[in-house]
C-alpha positions in Angstrom: -19.2 -40.7 -95.7 -22.4 -40.7 -93.7 -21.1 -43.4 -91.4 -17.8 -41.1 -90.9 -20.0 -38.3 -89.9 -22.1 -40.2 -87.6 -19.2 -41.5 -85.8 -18.0 -38.0 -85.3 -21.2 -36.9 -84.3 -21.5 -39.8 -81.6 -17.9 -39.0 -80.3 -19.0 -35.1 -80.2 -22.1 -36.0 -78.0 -19.8 -38.3 -75.7 -17.4 -35.6 -75.1 -19.6 -32.7 -74.7 -21.8 -34.9 -72.0 -18.2 -35.9 -70.2 -17.6 -32.2 -70.1 -21.1 -31.2 -68.8 -20.9 -34.0 -66.3 -17.4 -32.6 -64.9 -19.0 -29.1 -64.6 -21.9 -30.1 -62.7 -19.9 -32.2 -60.3 -17.5 -29.2 -59.8 -20.4 -27.0 -59.0 -22.0 -29.6 -56.7 -18.7 -29.9 -54.7 -18.3 -26.2 -54.4 -21.6 -25.8 -53.0 -21.2 -28.6 -50.7 -17.8 -26.9 -49.4 -19.6 -23.4 -49.0 -22.5 -24.9 -47.1 -22.1 -23.5 -43.4 -22.8 -25.7 -40.7 -26.3 -25.5 -39.4 -27.0 -25.2 -35.8 -30.3 -25.7 -34.3 -29.7 -26.0 -30.6 -27.4 -23.7 -29.0 -26.2 -24.0 -25.4 -24.4 -20.9 -23.7 -22.6 -21.6 -20.4 -20.8 -18.7 -18.8 -21.0 -16.1 -16.1 -22.2 -12.8 -15.5 -21.0 -11.7 -19.0 -23.0 -14.3 -20.5 -26.1 -13.6 -18.2 -26.8 -11.8 -15.1 -30.2 -11.1 -13.4 -30.9 -7.6 -12.2 -28.8 -6.7 -9.2 -30.1 -3.4 -7.5 -27.2 -3.2 -4.6 -24.8 -3.0 -7.6 -26.6 -0.9 -9.9 -27.2 -3.4 -12.6 -31.0 -3.5 -13.7 -30.5 -5.8 -17.0 -31.2 -9.4 -17.3 -28.6 -10.2 -20.0 -24.8 -10.3 -20.3 -23.2 -7.7 -18.0 -22.8 -4.8 -18.8 -24.0 -4.3 -22.4 -26.4 -1.5 -22.9 -29.4 -3.8 -23.7 -30.1 -7.6 -24.6 -29.4 -7.5 -28.1 -25.9 -6.1 -27.7 -24.4 -8.7 -25.6 -22.4 -11.3 -27.2 -25.0 -14.0 -26.7 -27.8 -12.3 -28.7 -25.0 -11.2 -31.0 -23.8 -14.8 -31.8 -27.3 -15.8 -32.2 -28.2 -13.0 -34.7 -25.2 -14.1 -36.8 -26.3 -17.6 -36.8 -29.9 -16.6 -37.6 -28.7 -14.6 -40.7 -26.4 -17.3 -42.0 -28.8 -20.1 -41.5 -31.9 -18.2 -42.5 -33.8 -19.0 -39.2 -33.1 -18.5 -35.6 -31.8 -21.4 -33.7 -33.2 -22.8 -30.4 -30.9 -21.4 -27.6 -30.4 -22.0 -23.8 -28.3 -19.8 -21.7 -27.0 -20.8 -18.1 -25.1 -18.7 -15.7 -22.6 -21.3 -13.9 -20.7 -18.9 -12.0 -21.4 -21.3 -9.1 -19.4 -24.1 -10.9 -16.5 -21.5 -11.4 -16.0 -20.7 -7.6 -16.5 -24.4 -6.5 -15.3 -26.4 -9.4 -13.9 -29.2 -7.1 -17.4 -29.9 -5.3 -20.2 -28.7 -7.8 -22.5 -31.0 -8.6 -22.8 -31.0 -12.4 -25.4 -33.8 -12.9 -27.8 -32.1 -10.6 -27.3 -28.6 -11.3 -27.1 -28.8 -15.1 -29.4 -31.6 -15.9 -31.5 -29.1 -18.0 -28.3 -28.2 -20.1 -27.3 -31.7 -20.6 -30.7 -32.9 -21.7 -31.0 -29.9 -24.1 -28.9 -32.2 -26.6 -27.0 -29.0 -28.3 -25.5 -29.1 -31.5 -23.4 -26.3 -30.6 -22.0 -25.5 -27.2 -20.3 -22.2 -26.4 -18.5 -22.1 -23.0 -17.3 -18.9 -21.7 -16.1 -19.2 -18.2 -12.8 -18.6 -16.1 -13.3 -14.9 -14.6 -14.8 -15.9 -11.3 -12.4 -19.3 -10.9 -10.3 -18.6 -7.8 -6.6 -18.1 -8.4 -4.7 -21.3 -9.3 -1.8 -21.1 -7.3 -0.5 -24.7 -7.6 -0.4 -27.6 -10.2 -2.9 -29.5 -8.1 -5.4 -26.6 -8.4 -4.7 -26.3 -11.9 -4.9 -30.1 -12.6 -8.2 -30.1 -10.3 -9.9 -27.1 -12.4 -9.0 -28.8 -15.6 -10.3 -32.0 -14.5 -13.6 -30.2 -13.7 -14.1 -28.7 -16.9 -13.1 -32.0 -18.5 -16.1 -33.7 -16.8 -18.4 -30.5 -17.8 -17.5 -31.0 -21.4 -17.7 -34.8 -21.4 -21.5 -34.6 -20.0 -22.2 -32.0 -22.5 -21.2 -34.4 -25.2 -23.1 -37.4 -23.6 -26.4 -36.8 -24.9 -25.2 -35.5 -28.3 -22.0 -34.7 -30.3 -21.9 -31.1 -30.3 -19.3 -28.7 -31.8 -17.7 -27.0 -28.9 -16.4 -23.5 -28.6 -14.3 -22.4 -25.3 -13.3 -19.0 -25.1 -10.5 -17.5 -22.9 -11.2 -15.3 -20.0 -11.9 -11.5 -20.7 -9.6 -10.6 -17.9 -6.8 -13.1 -19.1 -5.1 -15.2 -16.7 -2.5 -17.7 -18.1 -3.2 -20.5 -15.2 -7.0 -20.6 -15.9 -6.8 -20.2 -19.6 -4.2 -22.8 -20.2 -6.4 -25.3 -18.2 -9.3 -24.2 -20.3 -7.5 -24.7 -23.6 -6.1 -28.2 -22.7 -9.6 -29.3 -21.5 -11.3 -28.0 -24.7 -8.8 -29.7 -27.1 -9.1 -32.9 -24.9 -12.8 -32.7 -25.9 -12.2 -32.2 -29.6 -13.4 -28.5 -29.4 -12.2 -25.1 -30.6 -10.4 -22.8 -28.2 -10.6 -19.0 -29.0 -8.3 -16.7 -27.3 -9.7 -13.6 -26.7 -6.9 -12.0 -24.2 -6.0 -9.5 -26.6 -9.5 -7.7 -26.1 -8.5 -6.5 -22.4 -5.6 -4.5 -23.7 -7.7 -2.0 -25.2 -9.8 0.1 -23.1 -12.4 0.6 -25.5 -13.7 -2.8 -24.9 -14.7 -2.0 -21.4 -18.0 -0.8 -20.3 -16.6 1.9 -18.2 -15.2 3.5 -21.6 -18.8 3.7 -22.7 -20.9 5.3 -19.8 -20.7 5.7 -16.1 -21.5 2.8 -13.5 -21.9 3.0 -9.6 -20.0 -0.3 -9.3 -16.3 -0.8 -10.6 -17.1 -4.4 -11.1 -19.9 -3.7 -13.2 -17.7 -1.1 -15.2 -14.8 -3.5 -15.9 -17.1 -5.9 -17.9 -17.0 -5.8 -21.6 -19.4 -3.1 -22.9 -20.9 -2.9 -26.3 -17.8 -3.1 -28.0 -16.3 -5.5 -26.1 -19.4 -7.7 -26.5 -19.2 -7.5 -30.2 -15.7 -8.3 -30.2 -16.3 -11.4 -28.1 -18.9 -12.3 -30.7 -16.9 -11.9 -33.7 -14.0 -14.0 -32.4 -16.7 -16.7 -31.6 -18.5 -16.6 -34.9 -15.1 -16.5 -36.8 -14.4 -19.7 -35.2 -17.2 -21.7 -35.8 -16.7 -24.3 -38.7 -17.7 -23.2 -42.4 
């Protein structure tokens, strides 16, 4: 009788232990799957929407993404704030205006002009360009622009293996955006299509306040910047 009870107790112990291990293992796997990517160094490469120094001649007095009402409301700062909140600490950031690359992509010296960006060794790169690229009127020009973006992303990856996000233009252009998308996919990045934002007048700065210069007014305002930031944050790996 006592031997039988001992055996039953032993079996019960092993069964309960097995169940406990299954539960603990499941919880560990669940925690792992929910753990977000931790980005410590973020590189933003863009144009005036990303960063523009004061330009009194066109009535722009800020030193952040044109034409947000303040630095904290441009998409760069909004993305950084979202990462800080999700990670519990702010990432180091490097913000570069590469409009010169857009305008002269075929002859632009990436190694010389963006040496600091490549040596920054980011683990997240957000590329927001296209608006200043001249119209791509031929297949040769489309291929040349894509090749230049290919080289840009290749050099960004030369010092580290960052997560790459490339967004389409705020002022959509099928030729430019298709080249950006192809280069992004070739680099293993995530392409974020924000073309729909331009269809909503509320996303333009001119809908929020008056500007001296029509070009500044055509930039995304606070609502537009928030929408861009939301699209980028949503695309980040979870």
